[in-house]
A tleap script that builds the chain and sets N, CA, C and O, in Angstrom:
source leaprc.protein.ff14SB
mol = sequence {
  NMET GLU GLN LYS LYS LEU SER ASP LEU THR
  ASN GLU GLU LEU LEU ILE GLU ALA LYS LYS
  MET LYS SER THR ALA ILE ILE ASN ALA PHE
  LEU ILE GLY LEU LEU ILE GLY ILE LEU ILE
  TYR SER VAL ALA VAL ASN LYS LEU GLY PHE
  LEU THR LEU ILE LEU LEU PHE VAL ILE TYR
  LYS PHE ALA ASN ASN ALA LYS TYR ASN LYS
  GLU GLU ILE GLU LYS LEU LEU THR GLU ARG
  LYS LEU LYS CPRO
}
set mol.1.N position { 34.219 -51.346 -27.581 }
set mol.1.CA position { 34.057 -49.944 -27.282 }
set mol.1.C position { 32.574 -49.587 -27.329 }
set mol.1.O position { 31.868 -49.942 -28.273 }
set mol.2.N position { 32.124 -48.898 -26.322 }
set mol.2.CA position { 30.712 -48.566 -26.224 }
set mol.2.C position { 30.406 -47.290 -26.991 }
set mol.2.O position { 31.202 -46.351 -26.998 }
set mol.3.N position { 29.257 -47.264 -27.630 }
set mol.3.CA position { 28.849 -46.126 -28.437 }
set mol.3.C position { 28.356 -45.006 -27.518 }
set mol.3.O position { 27.547 -45.235 -26.619 }
set mol.4.N position { 28.860 -43.786 -27.762 }
set mol.4.CA position { 28.426 -42.631 -26.985 }
set mol.4.C position { 27.068 -42.153 -27.466 }
set mol.4.O position { 26.683 -42.390 -28.611 }
set mol.5.N position { 26.345 -41.478 -26.584 }
set mol.5.CA position { 25.116 -40.823 -26.998 }
set mol.5.C position { 25.494 -39.596 -27.817 }
set mol.5.O position { 26.531 -38.976 -27.582 }
set mol.6.N position { 24.665 -39.260 -28.758 }
set mol.6.CA position { 24.956 -38.108 -29.605 }
set mol.6.C position { 24.992 -36.812 -28.808 }
set mol.6.O position { 25.792 -35.925 -29.103 }
set mol.7.N position { 24.149 -36.697 -27.820 }
set mol.7.CA position { 24.117 -35.469 -27.028 }
set mol.7.C position { 25.380 -35.308 -26.178 }
set mol.7.O position { 25.696 -34.201 -25.744 }
set mol.8.N position { 26.106 -36.413 -25.938 }
set mol.8.CA position { 27.327 -36.350 -25.148 }
set mol.8.C position { 28.552 -35.986 -25.976 }
set mol.8.O position { 29.617 -35.716 -25.419 }
set mol.9.N position { 28.415 -35.976 -27.290 }
set mol.9.CA position { 29.547 -35.660 -28.151 }
set mol.9.C position { 29.846 -34.170 -28.119 }
set mol.9.O position { 28.940 -33.343 -28.014 }
set mol.10.N position { 31.127 -33.841 -28.210 }
set mol.10.CA position { 31.509 -32.442 -28.302 }
set mol.10.C position { 31.210 -31.938 -29.708 }
set mol.10.O position { 30.870 -32.721 -30.596 }
set mol.11.N position { 31.338 -30.625 -29.908 }
set mol.11.CA position { 31.077 -30.052 -31.227 }
set mol.11.C position { 32.008 -30.634 -32.274 }
set mol.11.O position { 31.581 -30.936 -33.388 }
set mol.12.N position { 33.285 -30.793 -31.923 }
set mol.12.CA position { 34.254 -31.332 -32.870 }
set mol.12.C position { 33.931 -32.782 -33.230 }
set mol.12.O position { 33.991 -33.164 -34.398 }
set mol.13.N position { 33.588 -33.589 -32.220 }
set mol.13.CA position { 33.244 -34.987 -32.465 }
set mol.13.C position { 31.979 -35.103 -33.317 }
set mol.13.O position { 31.868 -35.989 -34.164 }
set mol.14.N position { 31.034 -34.201 -33.083 }
set mol.14.CA position { 29.795 -34.219 -33.852 }
set mol.14.C position { 30.057 -33.863 -35.313 }
set mol.14.O position { 29.477 -34.472 -36.212 }
set mol.15.N position { 30.924 -32.884 -35.555 }
set mol.15.CA position { 31.286 -32.527 -36.924 }
set mol.15.C position { 32.029 -33.661 -37.613 }
set mol.15.O position { 31.815 -33.913 -38.799 }
set mol.16.N position { 32.899 -34.346 -36.881 }
set mol.16.CA position { 33.631 -35.481 -37.443 }
set mol.16.C position { 32.659 -36.597 -37.820 }
set mol.16.O position { 32.795 -37.196 -38.887 }
set mol.17.N position { 31.689 -36.880 -36.965 }
set mol.17.CA position { 30.691 -37.919 -37.261 }
set mol.17.C position { 29.857 -37.545 -38.488 }
set mol.17.O position { 29.517 -38.413 -39.291 }
set mol.18.N position { 29.526 -36.256 -38.637 }
set mol.18.CA position { 28.753 -35.819 -39.798 }
set mol.18.C position { 29.563 -36.005 -41.081 }
set mol.18.O position { 29.018 -36.422 -42.103 }
set mol.19.N position { 30.862 -35.698 -41.033 }
set mol.19.CA position { 31.718 -35.874 -42.207 }
set mol.19.C position { 31.887 -37.354 -42.532 }
set mol.19.O position { 31.870 -37.738 -43.701 }
set mol.20.N position { 32.050 -38.185 -41.507 }
set mol.20.CA position { 32.167 -39.634 -41.726 }
set mol.20.C position { 30.901 -40.177 -42.366 }
set mol.20.O position { 30.954 -41.035 -43.247 }
set mol.21.N position { 29.760 -39.666 -41.910 }
set mol.21.CA position { 28.486 -40.149 -42.416 }
set mol.21.C position { 28.353 -39.824 -43.906 }
set mol.21.O position { 27.837 -40.640 -44.670 }
set mol.22.N position { 28.815 -38.636 -44.327 }
set mol.22.CA position { 28.739 -38.260 -45.736 }
set mol.22.C position { 29.619 -39.163 -46.594 }
set mol.22.O position { 29.176 -39.661 -47.629 }
set mol.23.N position { 30.863 -39.375 -46.167 }
set mol.23.CA position { 31.763 -40.197 -46.977 }
set mol.23.C position { 31.320 -41.651 -46.991 }
set mol.23.O position { 31.447 -42.324 -48.014 }
set mol.24.N position { 30.814 -42.133 -45.898 }
set mol.24.CA position { 30.322 -43.506 -45.835 }
set mol.24.C position { 29.108 -43.684 -46.738 }
set mol.24.O position { 28.953 -44.728 -47.371 }
set mol.25.N position { 28.251 -42.679 -46.799 }
set mol.25.CA position { 27.063 -42.767 -47.655 }
set mol.25.C position { 27.459 -42.862 -49.124 }
set mol.25.O position { 26.836 -43.605 -49.883 }
set mol.26.N position { 28.483 -42.122 -49.534 }
set mol.26.CA position { 28.930 -42.168 -50.928 }
set mol.26.C position { 29.494 -43.547 -51.259 }
set mol.26.O position { 29.174 -44.121 -52.300 }
set mol.27.N position { 30.321 -44.068 -50.383 }
set mol.27.CA position { 30.917 -45.386 -50.611 }
set mol.27.C position { 29.831 -46.462 -50.634 }
set mol.27.O position { 29.849 -47.347 -51.490 }
set mol.28.N position { 28.891 -46.384 -49.699 }
set mol.28.CA position { 27.806 -47.369 -49.657 }
set mol.28.C position { 26.943 -47.295 -50.908 }
set mol.28.O position { 26.516 -48.327 -51.425 }
set mol.29.N position { 26.681 -46.085 -51.401 }
set mol.29.CA position { 25.878 -45.948 -52.622 }
set mol.29.C position { 26.585 -46.603 -53.801 }
set mol.29.O position { 25.943 -47.278 -54.606 }
set mol.30.N position { 27.894 -46.414 -53.916 }
set mol.30.CA position { 28.652 -47.043 -54.989 }
set mol.30.C position { 28.595 -48.564 -54.880 }
set mol.30.O position { 28.342 -49.248 -55.872 }
set mol.31.N position { 28.826 -49.090 -53.691 }
set mol.31.CA position { 28.822 -50.539 -53.506 }
set mol.31.C position { 27.440 -51.139 -53.741 }
set mol.31.O position { 27.324 -52.220 -54.319 }
set mol.32.N position { 26.400 -50.452 -53.300 }
set mol.32.CA position { 25.045 -50.945 -53.530 }
set mol.32.C position { 24.755 -50.962 -55.029 }
set mol.32.O position { 24.171 -51.920 -55.535 }
set mol.33.N position { 25.153 -49.921 -55.734 }
set mol.33.CA position { 24.961 -49.887 -57.186 }
set mol.33.C position { 25.705 -51.012 -57.885 }
set mol.33.O position { 25.170 -51.651 -58.791 }
set mol.34.N position { 26.936 -51.252 -57.462 }
set mol.34.CA position { 27.726 -52.334 -58.036 }
set mol.34.C position { 27.058 -53.689 -57.801 }
set mol.34.O position { 26.961 -54.506 -58.716 }
set mol.35.N position { 26.603 -53.920 -56.583 }
set mol.35.CA position { 25.954 -55.192 -56.260 }
set mol.35.C position { 24.624 -55.355 -56.998 }
set mol.35.O position { 24.276 -56.462 -57.411 }
set mol.36.N position { 23.892 -54.274 -57.163 }
set mol.36.CA position { 22.641 -54.360 -57.919 }
set mol.36.C position { 22.942 -54.671 -59.379 }
set mol.36.O position { 22.203 -55.419 -60.019 }
set mol.37.N position { 24.024 -54.101 -59.912 }
set mol.37.CA position { 24.432 -54.426 -61.275 }
set mol.37.C position { 24.775 -55.893 -61.435 }
set mol.37.O position { 24.382 -56.525 -62.415 }
set mol.38.N position { 25.504 -56.435 -60.477 }
set mol.38.CA position { 25.837 -57.863 -60.504 }
set mol.38.C position { 24.571 -58.700 -60.393 }
set mol.38.O position { 24.438 -59.725 -61.062 }
set mol.39.N position { 23.646 -58.266 -59.552 }
set mol.39.CA position { 22.381 -58.981 -59.384 }
set mol.39.C position { 21.585 -58.985 -60.682 }
set mol.39.O position { 21.048 -60.022 -61.070 }
set mol.40.N position { 21.502 -57.849 -61.355 }
set mol.40.CA position { 20.774 -57.769 -62.621 }
set mol.40.C position { 21.446 -58.648 -63.673 }
set mol.40.O position { 20.769 -59.325 -64.446 }
set mol.41.N position { 22.769 -58.638 -63.700 }
set mol.41.CA position { 23.494 -59.485 -64.646 }
set mol.41.C position { 23.212 -60.965 -64.385 }
set mol.41.O position { 23.006 -61.739 -65.320 }
set mol.42.N position { 23.203 -61.349 -63.111 }
set mol.42.CA position { 22.962 -62.769 -62.804 }
set mol.42.C position { 21.540 -63.183 -63.169 }
set mol.42.O position { 21.311 -64.324 -63.572 }
set mol.43.N position { 20.594 -62.276 -63.032 }
set mol.43.CA position { 19.217 -62.581 -63.431 }
set mol.43.C position { 19.123 -62.667 -64.954 }
set mol.43.O position { 18.423 -63.529 -65.486 }
set mol.44.N position { 19.828 -61.772 -65.658 }
set mol.44.CA position { 19.784 -61.772 -67.122 }
set mol.44.C position { 20.406 -63.036 -67.709 }
set mol.44.O position { 19.981 -63.504 -68.765 }
set mol.45.N position { 21.409 -63.590 -67.030 }
set mol.45.CA position { 22.082 -64.786 -67.518 }
set mol.45.C position { 21.383 -66.042 -66.999 }
set mol.45.O position { 21.811 -67.161 -67.281 }
set mol.46.N position { 20.310 -65.849 -66.243 }
set mol.46.CA position { 19.542 -66.951 -65.661 }
set mol.46.C position { 20.366 -67.779 -64.684 }
set mol.46.O position { 20.250 -69.004 -64.653 }
set mol.47.N position { 21.176 -67.130 -63.907 }
set mol.47.CA position { 21.969 -67.816 -62.889 }
set mol.47.C position { 21.413 -67.499 -61.496 }
set mol.47.O position { 22.164 -67.148 -60.586 }
set mol.48.N position { 20.123 -67.625 -61.344 }
set mol.48.CA position { 19.531 -67.406 -60.031 }
set mol.48.C position { 19.980 -68.522 -59.104 }
set mol.48.O position { 19.921 -69.699 -59.460 }
set mol.49.N position { 20.415 -68.157 -57.951 }
set mol.49.CA position { 20.874 -69.164 -57.027 }
set mol.49.C position { 21.264 -68.555 -55.703 }
set mol.49.O position { 20.739 -67.521 -55.289 }
set mol.50.N position { 22.180 -69.207 -55.062 }
set mol.50.CA position { 22.611 -68.784 -53.731 }
set mol.50.C position { 23.302 -67.430 -53.775 }
set mol.50.O position { 23.192 -66.650 -52.829 }
set mol.51.N position { 24.015 -67.138 -54.865 }
set mol.51.CA position { 24.698 -65.856 -55.004 }
set mol.51.C position { 23.716 -64.696 -54.951 }
set mol.51.O position { 24.028 -63.644 -54.393 }
set mol.52.N position { 22.547 -64.875 -55.521 }
set mol.52.CA position { 21.528 -63.831 -55.518 }
set mol.52.C position { 21.088 -63.513 -54.095 }
set mol.52.O position { 20.947 -62.345 -53.735 }
set mol.53.N position { 20.873 -64.529 -53.295 }
set mol.53.CA position { 20.467 -64.314 -51.906 }
set mol.53.C position { 21.562 -63.633 -51.103 }
set mol.53.O position { 21.284 -62.764 -50.276 }
set mol.54.N position { 22.797 -64.022 -51.342 }
set mol.54.CA position { 23.916 -63.397 -50.640 }
set mol.54.C position { 24.006 -61.920 -51.013 }
set mol.54.O position { 24.197 -61.069 -50.144 }
set mol.55.N position { 23.870 -61.612 -52.306 }
set mol.55.CA position { 23.939 -60.222 -52.747 }
set mol.55.C position { 22.819 -59.381 -52.153 }
set mol.55.O position { 23.051 -58.243 -51.743 }
set mol.56.N position { 21.619 -59.921 -52.102 }
set mol.56.CA position { 20.510 -59.189 -51.503 }
set mol.56.C position { 20.758 -58.923 -50.022 }
set mol.56.O position { 20.434 -57.845 -49.524 }
set mol.57.N position { 21.322 -59.885 -49.322 }
set mol.57.CA position { 21.631 -59.695 -47.910 }
set mol.57.C position { 22.704 -58.626 -47.722 }
set mol.57.O position { 22.594 -57.792 -46.824 }
set mol.58.N position { 23.741 -58.644 -48.560 }
set mol.58.CA position { 24.819 -57.652 -48.458 }
set mol.58.C position { 24.286 -56.257 -48.759 }
set mol.58.O position { 24.664 -55.297 -48.088 }
set mol.59.N position { 23.414 -56.130 -49.757 }
set mol.59.CA position { 22.806 -54.830 -50.070 }
set mol.59.C position { 22.008 -54.324 -48.873 }
set mol.59.O position { 22.081 -53.143 -48.536 }
set mol.60.N position { 21.261 -55.191 -48.240 }
set mol.60.CA position { 20.487 -54.815 -47.055 }
set mol.60.C position { 21.401 -54.337 -45.932 }
set mol.60.O position { 21.106 -53.338 -45.275 }
set mol.61.N position { 22.505 -55.039 -45.707 }
set mol.61.CA position { 23.419 -54.656 -44.637 }
set mol.61.C position { 24.070 -53.300 -44.910 }
set mol.61.O position { 24.225 -52.487 -43.998 }
set mol.62.N position { 24.452 -53.055 -46.174 }
set mol.62.CA position { 25.029 -51.759 -46.525 }
set mol.62.C position { 24.013 -50.641 -46.314 }
set mol.62.O position { 24.366 -49.565 -45.831 }
set mol.63.N position { 22.772 -50.885 -46.669 }
set mol.63.CA position { 21.742 -49.856 -46.570 }
set mol.63.C position { 21.429 -49.518 -45.112 }
set mol.63.O position { 21.049 -48.385 -44.816 }
set mol.64.N position { 21.578 -50.453 -44.217 }
set mol.64.CA position { 21.252 -50.231 -42.808 }
set mol.64.C position { 22.491 -50.175 -41.924 }
set mol.64.O position { 22.463 -50.638 -40.784 }
set mol.65.N position { 23.562 -49.618 -42.435 }
set mol.65.CA position { 24.831 -49.652 -41.733 }
set mol.65.C position { 25.128 -48.376 -40.946 }
set mol.65.O position { 26.262 -48.195 -40.503 }
set mol.66.N position { 24.176 -47.508 -40.760 }
set mol.66.CA position { 24.427 -46.228 -40.106 }
set mol.66.C position { 24.752 -46.431 -38.627 }
set mol.66.O position { 24.052 -47.156 -37.920 }
set mol.67.N position { 25.820 -45.784 -38.174 }
set mol.67.CA position { 26.207 -45.877 -36.779 }
set mol.67.C position { 25.266 -45.027 -35.914 }
set mol.67.O position { 24.822 -45.455 -34.848 }
set mol.68.N position { 24.980 -43.835 -36.390 }
set mol.68.CA position { 24.057 -42.943 -35.708 }
set mol.68.C position { 22.921 -42.594 -36.659 }
set mol.68.O position { 23.049 -42.742 -37.874 }
set mol.69.N position { 21.829 -42.139 -36.108 }
set mol.69.CA position { 20.690 -41.743 -36.907 }
set mol.69.C position { 20.979 -40.389 -37.570 }
set mol.69.O position { 21.345 -39.430 -36.891 }
set mol.70.N position { 20.815 -40.317 -38.875 }
set mol.70.CA position { 21.137 -39.114 -39.643 }
set mol.70.C position { 20.307 -37.920 -39.176 }
set mol.70.O position { 20.828 -36.811 -39.058 }
set mol.71.N position { 19.033 -38.139 -38.913 }
set mol.71.CA position { 18.161 -37.047 -38.495 }
set mol.71.C position { 18.598 -36.474 -37.148 }
set mol.71.O position { 18.537 -35.263 -36.937 }
set mol.72.N position { 19.035 -37.336 -36.245 }
set mol.72.CA position { 19.492 -36.865 -34.938 }
set mol.72.C position { 20.725 -35.990 -35.069 }
set mol.72.O position { 20.826 -34.949 -34.420 }
set mol.73.N position { 21.665 -36.411 -35.910 }
set mol.73.CA position { 22.884 -35.631 -36.102 }
set mol.73.C position { 22.550 -34.273 -36.705 }
set mol.73.O position { 23.071 -33.252 -36.256 }
set mol.74.N position { 21.686 -34.250 -37.718 }
set mol.74.CA position { 21.312 -32.985 -38.339 }
set mol.74.C position { 20.593 -32.075 -37.354 }
set mol.74.O position { 20.801 -30.861 -37.369 }
set mol.75.N position { 19.756 -32.641 -36.503 }
set mol.75.CA position { 19.041 -31.850 -35.495 }
set mol.75.C position { 20.020 -31.234 -34.504 }
set mol.75.O position { 19.907 -30.054 -34.169 }
set mol.76.N position { 20.982 -32.030 -34.034 }
set mol.76.CA position { 21.970 -31.505 -33.098 }
set mol.76.C position { 22.859 -30.445 -33.745 }
set mol.76.O position { 23.237 -29.468 -33.100 }
set mol.77.N position { 23.188 -30.640 -35.009 }
set mol.77.CA position { 24.010 -29.642 -35.714 }
set mol.77.C position { 23.266 -28.310 -35.820 }
set mol.77.O position { 23.872 -27.253 -35.645 }
set mol.78.N position { 21.972 -28.346 -36.100 }
set mol.78.CA position { 21.205 -27.094 -36.191 }
set mol.78.C position { 20.991 -26.476 -34.819 }
set mol.78.O position { 20.994 -25.252 -34.691 }
set mol.79.N position { 20.805 -27.300 -33.785 }
set mol.79.CA position { 20.649 -26.764 -32.432 }
set mol.79.C position { 21.913 -26.062 -31.968 }
set mol.79.O position { 21.850 -25.019 -31.317 }
set mol.80.N position { 23.056 -26.633 -32.302 }
set mol.80.CA position { 24.339 -26.057 -31.886 }
set mol.80.C position { 24.866 -25.033 -32.886 }
set mol.80.O position { 25.949 -24.476 -32.709 }
set mol.81.N position { 24.084 -24.793 -33.940 }
set mol.81.CA position { 24.447 -23.831 -34.993 }
set mol.81.C position { 25.802 -24.153 -35.612 }
set mol.81.O position { 26.661 -23.284 -35.759 }
set mol.82.N position { 25.969 -25.426 -35.971 }
set mol.82.CA position { 27.201 -25.894 -36.598 }
set mol.82.C position { 26.910 -26.240 -38.060 }
set mol.82.O position { 25.809 -26.670 -38.401 }
set mol.83.N position { 27.900 -26.048 -38.902 }
set mol.83.CA position { 27.777 -26.424 -40.306 }
set mol.83.C position { 28.752 -27.558 -40.575 }
set mol.83.O position { 29.934 -27.453 -40.247 }
set mol.84.N position { 28.258 -28.657 -41.178 }
set mol.84.CA position { 29.159 -29.791 -41.459 }
set mol.84.C position { 30.125 -29.516 -42.567 }
set mol.84.O position { 30.937 -30.377 -42.907 }
savepdb mol mol.pdb
quit
């Protein structure tokens, strides 16, 4: 499925994307915190190894997992005078 441009989304679709972005950010923050905790524990126990690299990669992927740019969505919401 091809990703639509943000300007092509209807008001309802734009509001839905804004709500999805908020809930996804909360879940990602929790998972990133959990993985950082595991990473700190593995460093404290001196178990540096392949698991550490995998965890760092997963944290990076979670942090950069946005489907649309947050600033663009907020700009379109203010232009259309919509509240998320």
